[in-house]
PQR file of N, CA, C, O and H, with PARSE charges and radii, in Angstrom:
ATOM      1  N   MET A   1      84.755  96.910 151.568 -0.4000 1.5000
ATOM      2  CA  MET A   1      84.544  96.291 150.275 -0.0000 2.0000
ATOM      3  C   MET A   1      84.845  97.311 149.173  0.5500 1.7000
ATOM      4  O   MET A   1      84.328  98.428 149.196 -0.5500 1.4000
ATOM      5  N   THR A   2      85.661  96.930 148.234 -0.4000 1.5000
ATOM      6  CA  THR A   2      86.031  97.803 147.126 -0.0000 2.0000
ATOM      7  C   THR A   2      85.162  97.476 145.923  0.5500 1.7000
ATOM      8  O   THR A   2      84.994  96.312 145.560 -0.5500 1.4000
ATOM      9  H   THR A   2      86.081  96.022 148.215  0.4000 1.0000
ATOM     10  N   THR A   3      84.613  98.516 145.309 -0.4000 1.5000
ATOM     11  CA  THR A   3      83.793  98.304 144.117 -0.0000 2.0000
ATOM     12  C   THR A   3      84.572  98.762 142.893  0.5500 1.7000
ATOM     13  O   THR A   3      85.379  99.688 142.961 -0.5500 1.4000
ATOM     14  H   THR A   3      84.750  99.461 145.604  0.4000 1.0000
ATOM     15  N   LYS A   4      84.320  98.110 141.797 -0.4000 1.5000
ATOM     16  CA  LYS A   4      84.961  98.487 140.541 -0.0000 2.0000
ATOM     17  C   LYS A   4      84.335  99.782 140.043  0.5500 1.7000
ATOM     18  O   LYS A   4      83.123  99.967 140.157 -0.5500 1.4000
ATOM     19  H   LYS A   4      83.664  97.357 141.741  0.4000 1.0000
ATOM     20  N   PRO A   5      85.149 100.682 139.490 -0.5600 1.5000
ATOM     21  CA  PRO A   5      84.561 101.914 138.940  0.2800 2.0000
ATOM     22  C   PRO A   5      83.685 101.582 137.732  0.5500 1.7000
ATOM     23  O   PRO A   5      84.009 100.703 136.934 -0.5500 1.4000
ATOM     24  N   ARG A   6      82.587 102.293 137.620 -0.4000 1.5000
ATOM     25  CA  ARG A   6      81.666 102.091 136.505 -0.0000 2.0000
ATOM     26  C   ARG A   6      81.841 103.204 135.489  0.5500 1.7000
ATOM     27  O   ARG A   6      82.227 104.324 135.826 -0.5500 1.4000
ATOM     28  H   ARG A   6      82.323 103.006 138.269  0.4000 1.0000
ATOM     29  N   HIS A   7      81.550 102.876 134.245 -0.4000 1.5000
ATOM     30  CA  HIS A   7      81.609 103.893 133.189 -0.0000 2.0000
ATOM     31  C   HIS A   7      80.522 104.929 133.431  0.5500 1.7000
ATOM     32  O   HIS A   7      79.404 104.600 133.827 -0.5500 1.4000
ATOM     33  H   HIS A   7      81.236 101.967 133.971  0.4000 1.0000
ATOM     34  N   ARG A   8      80.867 106.171 133.188 -0.4000 1.5000
ATOM     35  CA  ARG A   8      79.901 107.280 133.232 -0.0000 2.0000
ATOM     36  C   ARG A   8      79.832 107.831 131.820  0.5500 1.7000
ATOM     37  O   ARG A   8      80.668 108.640 131.415 -0.5500 1.4000
ATOM     38  H   ARG A   8      81.775 106.439 132.867  0.4000 1.0000
ATOM     39  N   TRP A   9      78.819 107.384 131.067 -0.4000 1.5000
ATOM     40  CA  TRP A   9      78.720 107.686 129.645 -0.0000 2.0000
ATOM     41  C   TRP A   9      78.131 109.057 129.407  0.5500 1.7000
ATOM     42  O   TRP A   9      77.146 109.448 130.033 -0.5500 1.4000
ATOM     43  H   TRP A   9      78.141 106.727 131.396  0.4000 1.0000
ATOM     44  N   GLN A  10      78.751 109.783 128.492 -0.4000 1.5000
ATOM     45  CA  GLN A  10      78.226 111.048 127.991 -0.0000 2.0000
ATOM     46  C   GLN A  10      77.967 110.838 126.514  0.5500 1.7000
ATOM     47  O   GLN A  10      78.892 110.543 125.756 -0.5500 1.4000
ATOM     48  H   GLN A  10      79.551 109.466 127.984  0.4000 1.0000
ATOM     49  N   ARG A  11      76.723 110.987 126.096 -0.4000 1.5000
ATOM     50  CA  ARG A  11      76.341 110.706 124.716 -0.0000 2.0000
ATOM     51  C   ARG A  11      76.590 111.915 123.828  0.5500 1.7000
ATOM     52  O   ARG A  11      76.271 113.050 124.183 -0.5500 1.4000
ATOM     53  H   ARG A  11      75.972 111.227 126.711  0.4000 1.0000
ATOM     54  N   ARG A  12      77.172 111.642 122.661 -0.4000 1.5000
ATOM     55  CA  ARG A  12      77.346 112.677 121.649 -0.0000 2.0000
ATOM     56  C   ARG A  12      76.158 112.658 120.696  0.5500 1.7000
ATOM     57  O   ARG A  12      75.687 113.712 120.269 -0.5500 1.4000
ATOM     58  H   ARG A  12      77.432 110.721 122.372  0.4000 1.0000
ATOM     59  N   ASP A  13      75.674 111.466 120.360 -0.4000 1.5000
ATOM     60  CA  ASP A  13      74.479 111.254 119.549 -0.0000 2.0000
ATOM     61  C   ASP A  13      73.990 109.844 119.871  0.5500 1.7000
ATOM     62  O   ASP A  13      74.591 109.186 120.719 -0.5500 1.4000
ATOM     63  H   ASP A  13      76.057 110.609 120.707  0.4000 1.0000
ATOM     64  N   PRO A  14      72.926 109.351 119.234 -0.5600 1.5000
ATOM     65  CA  PRO A  14      72.405 108.018 119.599  0.2800 2.0000
ATOM     66  C   PRO A  14      73.386 106.860 119.396  0.5500 1.7000
ATOM     67  O   PRO A  14      73.181 105.788 119.965 -0.5500 1.4000
ATOM     68  N   HIS A  15      74.441 107.043 118.607 -0.4000 1.5000
ATOM     69  CA  HIS A  15      75.355 105.944 118.310 -0.0000 2.0000
ATOM     70  C   HIS A  15      76.763 106.134 118.852  0.5500 1.7000
ATOM     71  O   HIS A  15      77.590 105.234 118.709 -0.5500 1.4000
ATOM     72  H   HIS A  15      74.608 107.914 118.145  0.4000 1.0000
ATOM     73  N   ASN A  16      77.064 107.265 119.467 -0.4000 1.5000
ATOM     74  CA  ASN A  16      78.409 107.552 119.965 -0.0000 2.0000
ATOM     75  C   ASN A  16      78.351 108.060 121.394  0.5500 1.7000
ATOM     76  O   ASN A  16      77.516 108.898 121.736 -0.5500 1.4000
ATOM     77  H   ASN A  16      76.392 107.996 119.584  0.4000 1.0000
ATOM     78  N   ALA A  17      79.254 107.540 122.230 -0.4000 1.5000
ATOM     79  CA  ALA A  17      79.345 107.983 123.621 -0.0000 2.0000
ATOM     80  C   ALA A  17      80.776 107.811 124.093  0.5500 1.7000
ATOM     81  O   ALA A  17      81.547 107.036 123.527 -0.5500 1.4000
ATOM     82  H   ALA A  17      79.932 106.859 121.952  0.4000 1.0000
ATOM     83  N   HIS A  18      81.114 108.546 125.136 -0.4000 1.5000
ATOM     84  CA  HIS A  18      82.427 108.333 125.741 -0.0000 2.0000
ATOM     85  C   HIS A  18      82.296 108.388 127.259  0.5500 1.7000
ATOM     86  O   HIS A  18      81.416 109.056 127.802 -0.5500 1.4000
ATOM     87  H   HIS A  18      80.488 109.176 125.596  0.4000 1.0000
ATOM     88  N   CYS A  19      83.198 107.667 127.931 -0.4000 1.5000
ATOM     89  CA  CYS A  19      83.214 107.613 129.380 -0.0000 2.0000
ATOM     90  C   CYS A  19      83.994 108.819 129.882  0.5500 1.7000
ATOM     91  O   CYS A  19      85.160 108.993 129.528 -0.5500 1.4000
ATOM     92  H   CYS A  19      83.913 107.124 127.490  0.4000 1.0000
ATOM     93  N   ILE A  20      83.359 109.657 130.707 -0.4000 1.5000
ATOM     94  CA  ILE A  20      84.045 110.845 131.204 -0.0000 2.0000
ATOM     95  C   ILE A  20      85.023 110.504 132.318  0.5500 1.7000
ATOM     96  O   ILE A  20      85.818 111.355 132.716 -0.5500 1.4000
ATOM     97  H   ILE A  20      82.411 109.515 130.994  0.4000 1.0000
ATOM     98  N   THR A  21      84.981 109.276 132.830 -0.4000 1.5000
ATOM     99  CA  THR A  21      85.911 108.859 133.873 -0.0000 2.0000
ATOM    100  C   THR A  21      87.232 108.379 133.295  0.5500 1.7000
ATOM    101  O   THR A  21      88.296 108.778 133.768 -0.5500 1.4000
ATOM    102  H   THR A  21      84.336 108.584 132.506  0.4000 1.0000
ATOM    103  N   CYS A  22      87.174 107.514 132.264 -0.4000 1.5000
ATOM    104  CA  CYS A  22      88.411 106.896 131.768 -0.0000 2.0000
ATOM    105  C   CYS A  22      88.737 107.240 130.318  0.5500 1.7000
ATOM    106  O   CYS A  22      89.861 106.984 129.885 -0.5500 1.4000
ATOM    107  H   CYS A  22      86.309 107.190 131.881  0.4000 1.0000
ATOM    108  N   GLY A  23      87.810 107.807 129.548 -0.4000 1.5000
ATOM    109  CA  GLY A  23      88.116 108.241 128.194 -0.0000 2.0000
ATOM    110  C   GLY A  23      87.845 107.229 127.092  0.5500 1.7000
ATOM    111  O   GLY A  23      88.207 107.482 125.943 -0.5500 1.4000
ATOM    112  H   GLY A  23      86.898 108.014 129.900  0.4000 1.0000
ATOM    113  N   ILE A  24      87.220 106.088 127.395 -0.4000 1.5000
ATOM    114  CA  ILE A  24      86.889 105.109 126.352 -0.0000 2.0000
ATOM    115  C   ILE A  24      85.737 105.649 125.497  0.5500 1.7000
ATOM    116  O   ILE A  24      84.760 106.188 126.018 -0.5500 1.4000
ATOM    117  H   ILE A  24      86.926 105.883 128.329  0.4000 1.0000
ATOM    118  N   TRP A  25      85.870 105.495 124.180 -0.4000 1.5000
ATOM    119  CA  TRP A  25      84.796 105.859 123.254 -0.0000 2.0000
ATOM    120  C   TRP A  25      84.078 104.595 122.807  0.5500 1.7000
ATOM    121  O   TRP A  25      84.713 103.569 122.564 -0.5500 1.4000
ATOM    122  H   TRP A  25      86.663 105.057 123.756  0.4000 1.0000
ATOM    123  N   ALA A  26      82.763 104.666 122.697 -0.4000 1.5000
ATOM    124  CA  ALA A  26      81.958 103.550 122.213 -0.0000 2.0000
ATOM    125  C   ALA A  26      81.162 104.022 121.001  0.5500 1.7000
ATOM    126  O   ALA A  26      80.496 105.056 121.043 -0.5500 1.4000
ATOM    127  H   ALA A  26      82.247 105.500 122.894  0.4000 1.0000
ATOM    128  N   GLN A  27      81.242 103.248 119.920 -0.4000 1.5000
ATOM    129  CA  GLN A  27      80.488 103.572 118.717 -0.0000 2.0000
ATOM    130  C   GLN A  27      79.695 102.355 118.305  0.5500 1.7000
ATOM    131  O   GLN A  27      80.267 101.302 118.024 -0.5500 1.4000
ATOM    132  H   GLN A  27      81.784 102.408 119.885  0.4000 1.0000
ATOM    133  N   LYS A  28      78.367 102.493 118.265 -0.4000 1.5000
ATOM    134  CA  LYS A  28      77.506 101.402 117.820 -0.0000 2.0000
ATOM    135  C   LYS A  28      77.427 101.431 116.310  0.5500 1.7000
ATOM    136  O   LYS A  28      77.221 102.482 115.702 -0.5500 1.4000
ATOM    137  H   LYS A  28      77.902 103.348 118.494  0.4000 1.0000
ATOM    138  N   ARG A  29      77.597 100.251 115.707 -0.4000 1.5000
ATOM    139  CA  ARG A  29      77.563 100.135 114.251 -0.0000 2.0000
ATOM    140  C   ARG A  29      76.695  98.962 113.844  0.5500 1.7000
ATOM    141  O   ARG A  29      76.608  97.975 114.575 -0.5500 1.4000
ATOM    142  H   ARG A  29      77.765  99.398 116.201  0.4000 1.0000
ATOM    143  N   PRO A  30      76.046  99.053 112.678 -0.5600 1.5000
ATOM    144  CA  PRO A  30      75.303  97.890 112.196  0.2800 2.0000
ATOM    145  C   PRO A  30      76.270  96.804 111.746  0.5500 1.7000
ATOM    146  O   PRO A  30      77.295  97.094 111.129 -0.5500 1.4000
ATOM    147  N   HIS A  31      75.947  95.575 112.049 -0.4000 1.5000
ATOM    148  CA  HIS A  31      76.783  94.446 111.642 -0.0000 2.0000
ATOM    149  C   HIS A  31      76.710  94.337 110.125  0.5500 1.7000
ATOM    150  O   HIS A  31      75.619  94.449 109.566 -0.5500 1.4000
ATOM    151  H   HIS A  31      75.115  95.340 112.550  0.4000 1.0000
ATOM    152  N   PRO A  32      77.827  94.124 109.441 -0.5600 1.5000
ATOM    153  CA  PRO A  32      77.796  94.121 107.974  0.2800 2.0000
ATOM    154  C   PRO A  32      77.019  92.963 107.352  0.5500 1.7000
ATOM    155  O   PRO A  32      76.582  93.068 106.206 -0.5500 1.4000
ATOM    156  N   TYR A  33      76.836  91.859 108.085 -0.4000 1.5000
ATOM    157  CA  TYR A  33      76.198  90.685 107.478 -0.0000 2.0000
ATOM    158  C   TYR A  33      74.916  90.245 108.176  0.5500 1.7000
ATOM    159  O   TYR A  33      74.375  89.193 107.838 -0.5500 1.4000
ATOM    160  H   TYR A  33      77.190  91.774 109.016  0.4000 1.0000
ATOM    161  N   SER A  34      74.425  90.998 109.117 -0.4000 1.5000
ATOM    162  CA  SER A  34      73.178  90.624 109.793 -0.0000 2.0000
ATOM    163  C   SER A  34      72.474  91.883 110.281  0.5500 1.7000
ATOM    164  O   SER A  34      72.938  92.997 110.040 -0.5500 1.4000
ATOM    165  H   SER A  34      74.865  91.854 109.391  0.4000 1.0000
ATOM    166  N   ARG A  35      71.374  91.700 110.955 -0.4000 1.5000
ATOM    167  CA  ARG A  35      70.600  92.838 111.445 -0.0000 2.0000
ATOM    168  C   ARG A  35      71.012  93.274 112.850  0.5500 1.7000
ATOM    169  O   ARG A  35      70.451  94.220 113.403 -0.5500 1.4000
ATOM    170  H   ARG A  35      70.997  90.795 111.151  0.4000 1.0000
ATOM    171  N   ARG A  36      71.976  92.591 113.409 -0.4000 1.5000
ATOM    172  CA  ARG A  36      72.430  92.948 114.753 -0.0000 2.0000
ATOM    173  C   ARG A  36      73.359  94.161 114.711  0.5500 1.7000
ATOM    174  O   ARG A  36      73.916  94.504 113.668 -0.5500 1.4000
ATOM    175  H   ARG A  36      72.431  91.823 112.960  0.4000 1.0000
ATOM    176  N   TRP A  37      73.510  94.794 115.868 -0.4000 1.5000
ATOM    177  CA  TRP A  37      74.444  95.896 116.021 -0.0000 2.0000
ATOM    178  C   TRP A  37      75.611  95.414 116.864  0.5500 1.7000
ATOM    179  O   TRP A  37      75.456  94.505 117.679 -0.5500 1.4000
ATOM    180  H   TRP A  37      73.058  94.515 116.715  0.4000 1.0000
ATOM    181  N   TRP A  38      76.763  96.007 116.676 -0.4000 1.5000
ATOM    182  CA  TRP A  38      77.922  95.703 117.485 -0.0000 2.0000
ATOM    183  C   TRP A  38      78.555  97.014 117.913  0.5500 1.7000
ATOM    184  O   TRP A  38      78.266  98.066 117.344 -0.5500 1.4000
ATOM    185  H   TRP A  38      76.888  96.746 116.014  0.4000 1.0000
ATOM    186  N   THR A  39      79.407  96.949 118.904 -0.4000 1.5000
ATOM    187  CA  THR A  39      80.048  98.149 119.427 -0.0000 2.0000
ATOM    188  C   THR A  39      81.546  98.074 119.198  0.5500 1.7000
ATOM    189  O   THR A  39      82.178  97.049 119.454 -0.5500 1.4000
ATOM    190  H   THR A  39      79.642  96.094 119.367  0.4000 1.0000
ATOM    191  N   GLU A  40      82.102  99.167 118.717 -0.4000 1.5000
ATOM    192  CA  GLU A  40      83.543  99.273 118.595 -0.0000 2.0000
ATOM    193  C   GLU A  40      84.030 100.177 119.723  0.5500 1.7000
ATOM    194  O   GLU A  40      83.522 101.283 119.908 -0.5500 1.4000
ATOM    195  H   GLU A  40      81.589 100.000 118.510  0.4000 1.0000
ATOM    196  N   TRP A  41      85.012  99.698 120.471 -0.4000 1.5000
ATOM    197  CA  TRP A  41      85.566 100.443 121.596 -0.0000 2.0000
ATOM    198  C   TRP A  41      86.892 101.054 121.178  0.5500 1.7000
ATOM    199  O   TRP A  41      87.761 100.347 120.667 -0.5500 1.4000
ATOM    200  H   TRP A  41      85.424  98.799 120.321  0.4000 1.0000
ATOM    201  N   ARG A  42      87.064 102.346 121.385 -0.4000 1.5000
ATOM    202  CA  ARG A  42      88.353 102.996 121.179 -0.0000 2.0000
ATOM    203  C   ARG A  42      88.918 103.294 122.561  0.5500 1.7000
ATOM    204  O   ARG A  42      88.393 104.136 123.289 -0.5500 1.4000
ATOM    205  H   ARG A  42      86.359 102.921 121.800  0.4000 1.0000
ATOM    206  N   LEU A  43      89.980 102.601 122.910 -0.4000 1.5000
ATOM    207  CA  LEU A  43      90.573 102.720 124.236 -0.0000 2.0000
ATOM    208  C   LEU A  43      91.458 103.957 124.321  0.5500 1.7000
ATOM    209  O   LEU A  43      91.919 104.456 123.294 -0.5500 1.4000
ATOM    210  H   LEU A  43      90.406 101.917 122.318  0.4000 1.0000
ATOM    211  N   PRO A  44      91.704 104.462 125.536 -0.5600 1.5000
ATOM    212  CA  PRO A  44      92.507 105.682 125.678  0.2800 2.0000
ATOM    213  C   PRO A  44      93.917 105.577 125.103  0.5500 1.7000
ATOM    214  O   PRO A  44      94.505 106.597 124.745 -0.5500 1.4000
ATOM    215  N   ASP A  45      94.470 104.373 125.007 -0.4000 1.5000
ATOM    216  CA  ASP A  45      95.824 104.230 124.447 -0.0000 2.0000
ATOM    217  C   ASP A  45      95.834 104.233 122.921  0.5500 1.7000
ATOM    218  O   ASP A  45      96.895 104.076 122.317 -0.5500 1.4000
ATOM    219  H   ASP A  45      93.992 103.544 125.299  0.4000 1.0000
ATOM    220  N   GLY A  46      94.662 104.410 122.281 -0.4000 1.5000
ATOM    221  CA  GLY A  46      94.577 104.500 120.827 -0.0000 2.0000
ATOM    222  C   GLY A  46      94.252 103.189 120.133  0.5500 1.7000
ATOM    223  O   GLY A  46      94.090 103.175 118.912 -0.5500 1.4000
ATOM    224  H   GLY A  46      93.800 104.538 122.772  0.4000 1.0000
ATOM    225  N   THR A  47      94.152 102.091 120.862 -0.4000 1.5000
ATOM    226  CA  THR A  47      93.814 100.809 120.256 -0.0000 2.0000
ATOM    227  C   THR A  47      92.300 100.666 120.160  0.5500 1.7000
ATOM    228  O   THR A  47      91.543 101.370 120.829 -0.5500 1.4000
ATOM    229  H   THR A  47      94.283 102.102 121.853  0.4000 1.0000
ATOM    230  N   TYR A  48      91.882  99.733 119.307 -0.4000 1.5000
ATOM    231  CA  TYR A  48      90.455  99.465 119.107 -0.0000 2.0000
ATOM    232  C   TYR A  48      90.137  98.039 119.508  0.5500 1.7000
ATOM    233  O   TYR A  48      90.982  97.149 119.407 -0.5500 1.4000
ATOM    234  H   TYR A  48      92.496  99.161 118.764  0.4000 1.0000
ATOM    235  N   ARG A  49      88.912  97.829 119.966 -0.4000 1.5000
ATOM    236  CA  ARG A  49      88.422  96.490 120.257 -0.0000 2.0000
ATOM    237  C   ARG A  49      86.942  96.467 119.881  0.5500 1.7000
ATOM    238  O   ARG A  49      86.239  97.457 120.085 -0.5500 1.4000
ATOM    239  H   ARG A  49      88.226  98.551 120.048  0.4000 1.0000
ATOM    240  N   ASP A  50      86.463  95.355 119.337 -0.4000 1.5000
ATOM    241  CA  ASP A  50      85.045  95.262 118.996 -0.0000 2.0000
ATOM    242  C   ASP A  50      84.425  94.074 119.709  0.5500 1.7000
ATOM    243  O   ASP A  50      85.125  93.241 120.285 -0.5500 1.4000
ATOM    244  H   ASP A  50      87.034  94.550 119.171  0.4000 1.0000
ATOM    245  N   ASN A  51      83.106  94.009 119.663 -0.4000 1.5000
ATOM    246  CA  ASN A  51      82.416  92.888 120.293 -0.0000 2.0000
ATOM    247  C   ASN A  51      81.535  92.155 119.286  0.5500 1.7000
ATOM    248  O   ASN A  51      80.352  91.920 119.532 -0.5500 1.4000
ATOM    249  H   ASN A  51      82.537  94.686 119.196  0.4000 1.0000
ATOM    250  N   TYR A  52      82.136  91.793 118.135 -0.4000 1.5000
ATOM    251  CA  TYR A  52      81.399  90.996 117.142 -0.0000 2.0000
ATOM    252  C   TYR A  52      80.779  89.759 117.785  0.5500 1.7000
ATOM    253  O   TYR A  52      79.645  89.396 117.470 -0.5500 1.4000
ATOM    254  H   TYR A  52      83.097  91.983 117.935  0.4000 1.0000
ATOM    255  N   ASN A  53      81.511  89.116 118.674 -0.4000 1.5000
ATOM    256  CA  ASN A  53      81.056  87.865 119.284 -0.0000 2.0000
ATOM    257  C   ASN A  53      80.424  88.065 120.652  0.5500 1.7000
ATOM    258  O   ASN A  53      80.302  87.104 121.410 -0.5500 1.4000
ATOM    259  H   ASN A  53      82.432  89.411 118.929  0.4000 1.0000
ATOM    260  N   GLY A  54      80.022  89.271 120.987 -0.4000 1.5000
ATOM    261  CA  GLY A  54      79.354  89.511 122.256 -0.0000 2.0000
ATOM    262  C   GLY A  54      80.296  89.648 123.429  0.5500 1.7000
ATOM    263  O   GLY A  54      79.918  89.343 124.561 -0.5500 1.4000
ATOM    264  H   GLY A  54      80.121  90.052 120.370  0.4000 1.0000
ATOM    265  N   GLY A  55      81.509  90.097 123.188 -0.4000 1.5000
ATOM    266  CA  GLY A  55      82.474  90.276 124.269 -0.0000 2.0000
ATOM    267  C   GLY A  55      82.024  91.359 125.240  0.5500 1.7000
ATOM    268  O   GLY A  55      81.207  92.211 124.892 -0.5500 1.4000
ATOM    269  H   GLY A  55      81.816  90.345 122.269  0.4000 1.0000
ATOM    270  N   PRO A  56      82.558  91.327 126.459 -0.5600 1.5000
ATOM    271  CA  PRO A  56      82.142  92.315 127.459  0.2800 2.0000
ATOM    272  C   PRO A  56      82.719  93.699 127.194  0.5500 1.7000
ATOM    273  O   PRO A  56      83.673  93.861 126.432 -0.5500 1.4000
ATOM    274  N   THR A  57      82.124  94.680 127.832 -0.4000 1.5000
ATOM    275  CA  THR A  57      82.632  96.040 127.789 -0.0000 2.0000
ATOM    276  C   THR A  57      83.982  96.086 128.491  0.5500 1.7000
ATOM    277  O   THR A  57      84.131  95.497 129.561 -0.5500 1.4000
ATOM    278  H   THR A  57      81.349  94.549 128.451  0.4000 1.0000
ATOM    279  N   PRO A  58      84.971  96.771 127.919 -0.5600 1.5000
ATOM    280  CA  PRO A  58      86.254  96.895 128.621  0.2800 2.0000
ATOM    281  C   PRO A  58      86.034  97.558 129.983  0.5500 1.7000
ATOM    282  O   PRO A  58      85.167  98.423 130.106 -0.5500 1.4000
ATOM    283  N   PRO A  59      86.798  97.173 131.004 -0.5600 1.5000
ATOM    284  CA  PRO A  59      86.603  97.767 132.333  0.2800 2.0000
ATOM    285  C   PRO A  59      86.983  99.243 132.345  0.5500 1.7000
ATOM    286  O   PRO A  59      87.811  99.697 131.556 -0.5500 1.4000
ATOM    287  N   CYS A  60      86.366  99.968 133.246 -0.4000 1.5000
ATOM    288  CA  CYS A  60      86.660 101.395 133.413 -0.0000 2.0000
ATOM    289  C   CYS A  60      87.972 101.513 134.181  0.5500 1.7000
ATOM    290  O   CYS A  60      88.064 101.116 135.342 -0.5500 1.4000
ATOM    291  H   CYS A  60      85.694  99.599 133.888  0.4000 1.0000
ATOM    292  N   GLN A  61      88.973 102.058 133.522 -0.4000 1.5000
ATOM    293  CA  GLN A  61      90.283 102.268 134.141 -0.0000 2.0000
ATOM    294  C   GLN A  61      90.380 103.731 134.521  0.5500 1.7000
ATOM    295  O   GLN A  61      90.513 104.595 133.655 -0.5500 1.4000
ATOM    296  H   GLN A  61      88.898 102.381 132.579  0.4000 1.0000
ATOM    297  N   VAL A  62      90.313 104.008 135.805 -0.4000 1.5000
ATOM    298  CA  VAL A  62      90.382 105.399 136.267 -0.0000 2.0000
ATOM    299  C   VAL A  62      91.788 105.921 136.046  0.5500 1.7000
ATOM    300  O   VAL A  62      92.769 105.277 136.418 -0.5500 1.4000
ATOM    301  H   VAL A  62      90.205 103.306 136.508  0.4000 1.0000
ATOM    302  N   ASP A  63      91.877 107.092 135.439 -0.4000 1.5000
ATOM    303  CA  ASP A  63      93.173 107.712 135.161 -0.0000 2.0000
ATOM    304  C   ASP A  63      93.713 108.300 136.452  0.5500 1.7000
ATOM    305  O   ASP A  63      93.161 109.268 136.975 -0.5500 1.4000
ATOM    306  H   ASP A  63      91.080 107.616 135.137  0.4000 1.0000
ATOM    307  N   THR A  64      94.810 107.711 136.979 -0.4000 1.5000
ATOM    308  CA  THR A  64      95.379 108.199 138.231 -0.0000 2.0000
ATOM    309  C   THR A  64      96.688 108.934 138.021  0.5500 1.7000
ATOM    310  O   THR A  64      97.313 109.345 138.999 -0.5500 1.4000
ATOM    311  H   THR A  64      95.258 106.925 136.554  0.4000 1.0000
ATOM    312  N   GLU A  65      97.130 109.117 136.775 -0.4000 1.5000
ATOM    313  CA  GLU A  65      98.405 109.772 136.518 -0.0000 2.0000
ATOM    314  C   GLU A  65      98.400 111.242 136.953  0.5500 1.7000
ATOM    315  O   GLU A  65      99.403 111.740 137.466 -0.5500 1.4000
ATOM    316  H   GLU A  65      96.622 108.783 135.981  0.4000 1.0000
ATOM    317  N   GLY A  66      97.290 111.925 136.752 -0.4000 1.5000
ATOM    318  CA  GLY A  66      97.228 113.340 137.108 -0.0000 2.0000
ATOM    319  C   GLY A  66      96.731 113.591 138.525  0.5500 1.7000
ATOM    320  O   GLY A  66      96.633 114.743 138.948 -0.5500 1.4000
ATOM    321  H   GLY A  66      96.476 111.520 136.335  0.4000 1.0000
ATOM    322  N   ALA A  67      96.416 112.536 139.261 -0.4000 1.5000
ATOM    323  CA  ALA A  67      95.881 112.702 140.614 -0.0000 2.0000
ATOM    324  C   ALA A  67      97.005 113.071 141.584  0.5500 1.7000
ATOM    325  O   ALA A  67      98.125 112.576 141.456 -0.5500 1.4000
ATOM    326  H   ALA A  67      96.495 111.600 138.917  0.4000 1.0000
ATOM    327  N   PRO A  68      96.706 113.940 142.554 -0.5600 1.5000
ATOM    328  CA  PRO A  68      97.724 114.282 143.539  0.2800 2.0000
ATOM    329  C   PRO A  68      98.047 113.094 144.433  0.5500 1.7000
ATOM    330  O   PRO A  68      97.165 112.287 144.728 -0.5500 1.4000
ATOM    331  N   ALA A  69      99.300 112.973 144.869 -0.4000 1.5000
ATOM    332  CA  ALA A  69      99.725 111.830 145.688 -0.0000 2.0000
ATOM    333  C   ALA A  69      99.364 112.012 147.140  0.5500 1.7000
ATOM    334  O   ALA A  69      99.651 111.141 147.961 -0.5500 1.4000
ATOM    335  H   ALA A  69     100.017 113.628 144.629  0.4000 1.0000
TER
END
């Protein structure tokens, strides 16, 4: 049975963390129009994604480019 890799978060402060496995950054921010918080994801390719509507965490993509064959 193959399991999906899980994020291994390293916290920089209470609102910022990054996955040491795949390089995704997560930043928690207050929602501009309510009391809820949302997370902005910065993906390793430089794109951003947020979860204003409660979207799931992006999957952990293990970097295999530098791995020996």
